[in-house]
C-alpha positions in Angstrom: 7.0 8.1 -9.7 3.1 8.8 -11.0 0.6 6.7 -9.4 -1.8 4.3 -12.0 -5.1 3.6 -10.8 -7.1 1.7 -13.0 -10.4 3.3 -14.9 -12.6 1.4 -12.9 -10.5 2.4 -9.6 -10.1 5.8 -10.3 -14.1 6.0 -11.5 -14.8 4.6 -7.9 -12.1 7.2 -6.1 -14.0 10.2 -7.7 -17.6 8.8 -7.1 -15.7 8.8 -3.2 -14.9 12.1 -3.5 -17.6 13.4 -4.7 -19.9 11.8 -1.9 -17.2 13.0 1.1 -17.7 16.4 -0.7 -21.8 16.3 -0.4 -21.7 14.8 2.9 -19.1 16.1 5.1 -18.7 19.5 3.7 -22.5 20.3 1.8 -21.1 20.9 -1.8 -21.6 18.9 -5.0 -18.6 18.7 -7.0 -18.6 17.6 -11.1 -16.6 14.7 -11.9 -13.8 17.1 -13.8 -13.3 18.6 -10.2 -13.0 15.6 -8.4 -10.7 13.9 -11.1 -8.3 17.1 -10.7 -8.5 16.6 -7.2 -7.7 12.5 -7.3 -4.9 13.4 -9.4 -3.7 15.9 -7.0 -3.8 13.4 -4.1 -1.8 11.0 -6.0 0.8 13.2 -7.3 1.5 15.2 -3.9 0.7 12.4 -1.3 0.8 9.1 -3.1 4.6 9.2 -3.2 4.7 9.2 0.9 1.5 6.7 0.9 3.6 3.7 -1.7 7.7 5.2 0.5 5.4 4.0 3.8 4.0 0.8 2.5 7.5 -0.1 1.0 9.4 0.9 3.9 7.1 -1.4 5.9 7.5 -4.5 3.5 11.0 -4.0 4.0 11.0 -4.1 7.3 9.1 -6.8 7.8 11.2 -8.8 5.1 14.3 -8.1 6.9 12.7 -9.3 10.1 11.6 -12.7 8.1 15.1 -12.7 6.8 16.7 -12.4 9.9 14.7 -15.2 11.7 16.0 -17.6 9.0 18.0 -19.3 11.1 16.1 -20.0 14.0 13.2 -21.3 11.7 15.1 -23.0 9.0 17.7 -24.1 10.6 18.6 -28.1 10.4 21.3 -29.7 12.7 24.0 -31.4 10.9 25.2 -35.3 11.5 22.7 -36.1 13.6 22.4 -39.5 12.6 24.5 -41.2 15.0 23.0 -38.9 17.8 19.6 -41.1 17.1 20.7 -44.2 18.2 
């Protein structure tokens, strides 16, 4: 699965990569190199981050489903108990 970014996000990410190189590595890189680096990260590291997010969401949802009985359970046949 390829992670796709909107053009706006891709431009912001490319600018961020260029800024990182400038401020931390004291190197200037152009749009093409920054774009290629972004593409590499998305292809190589993106699936790991995506899979982690899916696993975290699955764990959270399973916790909510397991707790349904406690949060959504209503006692049955309680009419006569209230009298």
